[in-house]
Every structure is written in structure tokens, then in C-alpha cells.
C-alpha positions as CSV (number, residue, x, y, z in Angstrom):
1,X,-12.4,-10.1,124.8
2,X,-13.1,-9.2,128.3
3,X,-11.4,-11.5,131.2
4,X,-12.4,-10.8,135.3
5,X,-10.9,-13.3,137.6
6,X,-11.2,-13.9,141.9
7,X,-8.0,-13.8,143.0
8,X,-7.3,-14.5,146.9
9,X,-6.1,-10.8,149.1
10,X,-2.5,-10.8,149.8
11,X,-1.5,-10.2,153.4
12,X,-4.9,-10.0,154.8
13,X,-6.1,-6.8,152.4
14,X,-9.6,-7.6,151.0
15,X,-10.2,-6.5,146.9
16,X,-13.9,-5.6,146.2
17,X,-14.2,-7.1,142.7
18,X,-17.2,-6.5,141.1
19,X,-18.5,-8.4,137.9
20,X,-22.6,-7.9,136.9
21,X,-23.5,-10.5,134.0
22,X,-26.8,-9.4,132.3
23,X,-29.4,-11.0,130.4
24,X,-31.7,-11.2,128.4
25,X,-34.5,-14.7,128.2
26,X,-31.6,-17.5,128.2
27,X,-28.4,-15.5,126.3
28,X,-26.1,-13.1,128.0
29,X,-26.2,-9.2,126.9
30,X,-23.3,-7.7,129.1
31,X,-20.7,-8.0,131.5
32,X,-19.5,-5.2,133.4
33,X,-16.2,-5.3,135.3
34,X,-15.0,-3.2,138.4
35,X,-11.8,-4.4,140.2
36,X,-8.1,-5.1,139.3
37,X,-8.3,-8.1,138.4
38,X,-10.2,-6.9,135.3
39,X,-8.7,-6.8,131.8
40,X,-9.0,-6.4,128.5
41,X,-7.8,-9.4,125.5
42,X,-5.3,-6.4,124.7
43,X,-3.6,-6.4,128.6
44,X,-6.1,-2.6,129.3
45,X,-6.6,-3.3,133.3
46,X,-8.6,-1.6,135.8
47,X,-6.6,1.5,136.6
48,X,-5.0,2.4,133.5
49,X,-5.1,6.0,132.0
50,X,-6.9,7.5,129.7
51,X,-4.0,7.7,127.3
52,X,-2.9,4.2,127.6
53,X,-6.8,2.8,126.3
54,X,-6.6,5.3,123.6
55,X,-3.2,3.9,122.4
56,X,-4.4,0.5,122.2
57,X,-7.5,1.1,120.8
58,X,-7.6,4.2,118.9
59,X,-10.0,7.2,118.6
60,X,-13.6,6.6,120.2
61,X,-17.2,7.9,120.7
62,X,-16.8,9.6,124.0
63,X,-19.6,10.7,126.1
64,X,-18.1,13.5,129.2
65,X,-21.0,15.0,131.2
66,X,-20.3,18.7,131.5
67,X,-18.1,20.1,134.3
68,X,-16.8,16.8,135.2
69,X,-14.2,14.6,135.3
70,X,-15.8,11.5,134.3
71,X,-15.5,10.4,130.9
72,X,-17.0,7.2,128.9
73,X,-14.8,6.0,126.0
74,X,-17.4,3.5,123.9
75,X,-15.6,1.4,121.0
76,X,-17.5,-1.0,118.6
77,X,-16.2,-4.5,118.8
78,X,-14.0,-6.1,116.3
79,X,-17.0,-8.9,116.0
80,X,-19.3,-6.7,114.4
81,X,-22.9,-6.2,115.3
82,X,-24.3,-4.3,117.7
83,X,-21.8,-4.9,120.4
84,X,-19.7,-2.3,122.1
85,X,-16.7,-2.1,124.6
86,X,-16.9,0.6,127.3
87,X,-14.3,2.2,129.9
88,X,-15.3,4.6,131.8
89,X,-13.0,7.1,133.9
90,X,-12.6,9.2,136.9
91,X,-9.6,11.7,136.9
92,X,-8.1,10.4,133.6
93,X,-7.9,6.5,135.2
94,X,-10.4,3.4,134.1
95,X,-12.8,2.5,136.9
96,X,-14.8,0.3,134.9
97,X,-14.4,-2.2,131.9
98,X,-17.9,-2.9,129.9
99,X,-19.1,-5.5,127.1
100,X,-22.5,-5.1,125.6
101,X,-24.7,-6.1,122.8
102,X,-27.8,-4.8,121.7
């Protein structure tokens, strides 16, 4: 569903890749990925547009604090249960991809 890979920096330019795993006991509860190599199994990556996410995944529950350019789209996963995939945006560009289960 979500792939986060570490790659070597090209031409001496460092890239920041931040991946966090969240656990409850010995089970993974969620993963948050920020950085260019992060992408979903459908090919949506950090840096893609809001319209691309909506084209790939369709309508979603959306959160947007009033008066901000920040927005989050929340999709239930195909696997069912209480899991969601979330995309966070700044100025219409994906900045974070999260997958989590309650």
C-alpha cells in the first residue's frame, strides 16, 4: 500500500526522508512517510497535486482548517476494518502520506 525507500543522494545533495512507524505493543498501528521516494502502490508520491490524488482515489473525507492552505484527504483502505490512508497537502501539493489503523 505504501512504499518508503531510502536512496542515496545524487551529486552530493542531501534529501530528507522521514518515516515513522507507530506501535501498540508488538503490532504496527501506523506509518507516516515524508520525502520524495515515498509513494503508494497506485503511484501517488510526495509532491503530487491534490487533483492527481482525487483522480486516483476519488472523493474523500476532507479536513481543512479555515483560512489555511493546509488540507488533508482521508480514504478508507480496501482491506476494510478501521484502517485509513491519509494525504496531507500544502498549497495543493502532497507533503505527507500516512497509513493507520485503530
